[in-house]
C-alpha positions as a Python dict, from the first residue, in 0.01 Angstrom:
ca = {
    (1, 'M'): (0, 0, 0),
    (2, 'T'): (-166, 381, 72),
    (3, 'S'): (-284, 538, -214),
    (4, 'D'): (-89, 825, -374),
    (5, 'P'): (-225, 1206, -149),
    (6, 'V'): (-397, 1460, -403),
    (7, 'L'): (-400, 1811, -236),
    (8, 'C'): (-797, 1953, -248),
    (9, 'V'): (-842, 2294, -171),
    (10, 'P'): (-1078, 2450, -58),
    (11, 'S'): (-1325, 2144, -18),
    (12, 'C'): (-1339, 1746, -155),
    (13, 'E'): (-1725, 1724, -127),
    (14, 'G'): (-1955, 1520, -351),
    (15, 'P'): (-1874, 1389, -709),
    (16, 'V'): (-1533, 1528, -653),
    (17, 'R'): (-1413, 1299, -337),
    (18, 'K'): (-1578, 1000, -520),
    (19, 'A'): (-1417, 1090, -920),
    (20, 'L'): (-1063, 1059, -619),
    (21, 'E'): (-1197, 762, -479),
    (22, 'V'): (-1252, 604, -838),
    (23, 'T'): (-908, 736, -934),
    (24, 'G'): (-753, 558, -636),
    (25, 'V'): (-594, 870, -420),
    (26, 'T'): (-607, 1034, -140),
    (27, 'P'): (-773, 1350, -77),
    (28, 'V'): (-572, 1570, 151),
    (29, 'V'): (-835, 1867, 222),
    (30, 'A'): (-641, 2225, 286),
    (31, 'S'): (-999, 2451, 338),
    (32, 'S'): (-779, 2805, 364),
    (33, 'G'): (-577, 2743, 49),
    (34, 'R'): (-321, 2896, 217),
    (35, 'L'): (102, 2809, 163),
    (36, 'N'): (118, 2725, 549),
    (37, 'E'): (-163, 2491, 562),
    (38, 'V'): (-69, 2325, 259),
    (39, 'A'): (271, 2271, 392),
    (40, 'A'): (136, 2120, 709),
    (41, 'L'): (-55, 1881, 568),
    (42, 'E'): (205, 1783, 318),
    (43, 'P'): (288, 1391, 323),
    (44, 'P'): (648, 1285, 383),
    (45, 'D'): (665, 1206, -17),
    (46, 'G'): (493, 1544, -146),
    (47, 'Y'): (139, 1562, -317),
    (48, 'A'): (108, 1323, -618),
    (49, 'G'): (-142, 1623, -754),
    (50, 'A'): (-361, 1925, -683),
    (51, 'V'): (-739, 1948, -743),
    (52, 'I'): (-813, 2371, -688),
    (53, 'N'): (-1186, 2406, -712),
    (54, 'A'): (-1167, 2807, -834),
    (55, 'A'): (-1550, 2805, -771),
    (56, 'G'): (-1498, 2771, -426),
    (57, 'F'): (-1333, 3080, -327),
    (58, 'P'): (-1240, 3395, -475),
    (59, 'F'): (-1075, 3312, -840),
    (60, 'T'): (-751, 3545, -782),
    (61, 'E'): (-689, 3391, -460),
    (62, 'A'): (-702, 3032, -651),
    (63, 'M'): (-487, 3152, -915),
    (64, 'N'): (-244, 3269, -646),
    (65, 'L'): (-252, 2968, -496),
    (66, 'C'): (-182, 2780, -834),
    (67, 'R'): (125, 3024, -891),
    (68, 'Q'): (243, 2928, -562),
    (69, 'L'): (226, 2546, -583),
    (70, 'R'): (404, 2583, -931),
    (71, 'H'): (695, 2728, -761),
    (72, 'R'): (735, 2582, -432),
    (73, 'E'): (1088, 2411, -380),
    (74, 'R'): (864, 2115, -427),
    (75, 'P'): (611, 2193, -688),
    (76, 'V'): (290, 2049, -698),
    (77, 'G'): (205, 1898, -1025),
    (78, 'P'): (-20, 1821, -1217),
    (79, 'I'): (-339, 2060, -1097),
    (80, 'I'): (-669, 2022, -1236),
    (81, 'L'): (-911, 2323, -1170),
    (82, 'L'): (-1295, 2314, -1086),
    (83, 'L'): (-1450, 2585, -1248),
    (84, 'D'): (-1796, 2764, -1300),
    (85, 'H'): (-1872, 2881, -1740),
    (86, 'Y'): (-1812, 3202, -1633),
    (87, 'Q'): (-1510, 3163, -1524),
    (88, 'L'): (-1369, 3020, -1836),
    (89, 'D'): (-1247, 3340, -1995),
    (90, 'D'): (-1061, 3439, -1730),
    (91, 'L'): (-817, 3134, -1780),
    (92, 'T'): (-662, 3339, -2068),
    (93, 'F'): (-284, 3405, -2050),
    (94, 'R'): (-294, 3188, -1737),
    (95, 'E'): (-212, 2836, -1889),
    (96, 'D'): (107, 2809, -1719),
    (97, 'L'): (-70, 2794, -1386),
    (98, 'F'): (-243, 2478, -1432),
    (99, 'D'): (-261, 2134, -1679),
    (100, 'D'): (-647, 2087, -1700),
    (101, 'F'): (-957, 2219, -1619),
    (102, 'V'): (-1332, 2065, -1556),
    (103, 'V'): (-1631, 2282, -1573),
    (104, 'G'): (-1934, 2250, -1331),
    (105, 'P'): (-2149, 2101, -1286),
    (106, 'F'): (-1885, 1805, -1230),
    (107, 'D'): (-1928, 1461, -1405),
    (108, 'V'): (-1733, 1195, -1147),
    (109, 'S'): (-1647, 982, -1434),
    (110, 'E'): (-1509, 1295, -1651),
    (111, 'L'): (-1322, 1401, -1351),
    (112, 'A'): (-1170, 1041, -1284),
    (113, 'T'): (-1033, 1020, -1610),
    (114, 'R'): (-897, 1332, -1644),
    (115, 'L'): (-704, 1314, -1313),
    (116, 'R'): (-601, 963, -1356),
    (117, 'H'): (-498, 1090, -1715),
    (118, 'R'): (-273, 1383, -1586),
    (119, 'L'): (-138, 1174, -1246),
    (120, 'R'): (-45, 922, -1557),
    (121, 'R'): (162, 1178, -1745),
    (122, 'A'): (324, 1285, -1457),
    (123, 'G'): (523, 966, -1398),
    (124, 'N'): (293, 855, -1159),
    (125, 'E'): (184, 457, -1247),
    (126, 'S'): (62, 348, -965),
    (127, 'V'): (-274, 479, -989),
    (128, 'A'): (-536, 274, -983),
    (129, 'P'): (-811, 273, -1225),
    (130, 'R'): (-1061, 130, -1014),
    (131, 'I'): (-1439, 152, -854),
    (132, 'E'): (-1526, 60, -516),
    (133, 'H'): (-1873, 77, -392),
    (134, 'G'): (-2063, -136, -138),
    (135, 'G'): (-1883, -486, -209),
    (136, 'L'): (-1829, -423, -552),
    (137, 'S'): (-1489, -378, -685),
    (138, 'M'): (-1437, -316, -1062),
    (139, 'N'): (-1064, -289, -1243),
    (140, 'L'): (-1118, -50, -1506),
    (141, 'E'): (-773, -209, -1661),
    (142, 'T'): (-884, -531, -1656),
    (143, 'Y'): (-1211, -531, -1695),
    (144, 'Q'): (-1279, -770, -1359),
    (145, 'A'): (-1550, -727, -1122),
    (146, 'T'): (-1577, -871, -809),
    (147, 'I'): (-1864, -839, -555),
    (148, 'A'): (-1768, -984, -197),
    (149, 'G'): (-1401, -1081, -335),
    (150, 'R'): (-1604, -1338, -562),
    (151, 'V'): (-1560, -1268, -934),
    (152, 'M'): (-1850, -1182, -1144),
    (153, 'D'): (-1924, -1343, -1499),
    (154, 'L'): (-1997, -1022, -1711),
    (155, 'T'): (-2005, -971, -2057),
    (156, 'Y'): (-1847, -655, -2210),
    (157, 'M'): (-2182, -493, -2260),
    (158, 'E'): (-2299, -624, -1902),
    (159, 'Y'): (-1996, -490, -1754),
    (160, 'E'): (-2007, -122, -1924),
    (161, 'L'): (-2391, -111, -1790),
    (162, 'L'): (-2258, -156, -1422),
    (163, 'R'): (-1940, 68, -1509),
    (164, 'F'): (-2154, 362, -1573),
    (165, 'L'): (-2391, 305, -1354),
    (166, 'A'): (-2112, 306, -1046),
    (167, 'T'): (-1933, 552, -1167),
    (168, 'N'): (-2233, 816, -1185),
    (169, 'P'): (-2333, 729, -798),
    (170, 'H'): (-2671, 794, -662),
    (171, 'R'): (-2764, 976, -1047),
    (172, 'V'): (-3066, 834, -1181),
    (173, 'F'): (-3099, 789, -1586),
    (174, 'T'): (-3367, 696, -1793),
    (175, 'R'): (-3340, 408, -1994),
    (176, 'E'): (-3305, 561, -2343),
    (177, 'T'): (-2986, 763, -2154),
    (178, 'L'): (-2836, 457, -2063),
    (179, 'L'): (-2868, 299, -2445),
    (180, 'S'): (-2733, 598, -2567),
    (181, 'R'): (-2443, 638, -2298),
    (182, 'V'): (-2343, 288, -2279),
    (183, 'W'): (-2438, 108, -2619),
    (184, 'G'): (-2375, 449, -2841),
    (185, 'Y'): (-2572, 642, -2970),
    (186, 'E'): (-2644, 426, -3348),
    (187, 'Y'): (-2799, 159, -3118),
    (188, 'Y'): (-3141, 81, -3257),
    (189, 'G'): (-3259, -169, -2979),
    (190, 'G'): (-3506, -99, -2752),
    (191, 'A'): (-3520, -2, -2377),
    (192, 'R'): (-3604, -369, -2290),
    (193, 'T'): (-3232, -395, -2370),
    (194, 'V'): (-3128, -212, -2063),
    (195, 'D'): (-3407, -405, -1886),
    (196, 'V'): (-3284, -702, -1966),
    (197, 'H'): (-2916, -630, -1883),
    (198, 'V'): (-3026, -473, -1482),
    (199, 'R'): (-3217, -849, -1410),
    (200, 'R'): (-2877, -1040, -1558),
    (201, 'L'): (-2673, -805, -1391),
    (202, 'R'): (-2853, -813, -1017),
    (203, 'A'): (-2879, -1194, -1065),
    (204, 'K'): (-2486, -1211, -1101),
    (205, 'L'): (-2424, -930, -799),
    (206, 'G'): (-2663, -1205, -607),
    (207, 'E'): (-2930, -1148, -388),
    (208, 'E'): (-2701, -958, -83),
    (209, 'H'): (-2605, -694, -341),
    (210, 'A'): (-2895, -665, -602),
    (211, 'H'): (-3007, -360, -419),
    (212, 'L'): (-2697, -175, -556),
    (213, 'I'): (-2865, -138, -862),
    (214, 'Q'): (-3219, 54, -820),
    (215, 'T'): (-3510, 75, -987),
    (216, 'V'): (-3697, 435, -951),
    (217, 'R'): (-4019, 377, -1121),
    (218, 'S'): (-4146, 539, -1420),
    (219, 'V'): (-3766, 669, -1460),
    (220, 'G'): (-3517, 451, -1536),
    (221, 'Y'): (-3220, 289, -1272),
    (222, 'K'): (-2943, 441, -1022),
    (223, 'F'): (-2670, 300, -841),
    (224, 'G'): (-2690, 299, -494),
    (225, 'S'): (-2531, 245, -167),
    (226, 'S'): (-2550, -85, 38),
    (227, 'G'): (-2836, 51, 279),
    (228, 'D'): (-3129, 108, -25),
    (229, 'H'): (-3347, -86, -131),
    (230, 'A'): (-3420, -118, -509),
    (231, 'L'): (-3801, -138, -585),
    (232, 'A'): (-3870, -525, -770),
    (233, 'D'): (-3849, -551, -1192),
    (234, 'D'): (-4275, -568, -1189),
    (235, 'D'): (-4242, -233, -1061),
    (236, 'Q'): (-4088, -93, -1336),
    (237, 'S'): (-4220, 114, -1541),
    (238, 'I'): (-4058, 86, -1926),
    (239, 'G'): (-4183, 407, -2039),
    (240, 'A'): (-3940, 631, -1872),
}
């Protein structure tokens, strides 16, 4: 079954593309934002929604495109705007032209959550809340994770740590940040808690895929691609 197409204007790179992958939809990129290009690229069943990067081309053109998408014979919705912080005031009295917005720098998890929420409110029940990366597949509804097709037996916190890292690939997090973002600000455990969970996750990922969680010396951890290699646990510094 093919995934639902979401219109992206004028590009779909970096965290935006990753957010769409996490959501389980396929980007259809219209680089000019002109309505004739949007129509020419449109799949037979139409667009499931649109992500318009208003920071990527003139703001008035972005708003005009939103207006045109709203009033087409086959309207496009939901529409999510991507903005720079200085554009927030320009949204006043234009709230009818979009359904939601995200302010840069864009966080994969936030954008994916907002897009998935809006698509479901619009009646799209086929959106798959899933993470796919380097042989790893995580179903965010069933809390099931597989690696190379093998089901991983994870505790709740192991799953949450893996989910957080995999949702923010290639970003480096200190142990203190991971403690606050995964365990919660009220958690008083030490940084070694993170190290222990990382070692367990690597063991459950297996030797072939353990490198998906990389150690950044004297800093913390990041989730990497299948071609990257992690430092050994012995090289870690817990003072990050």
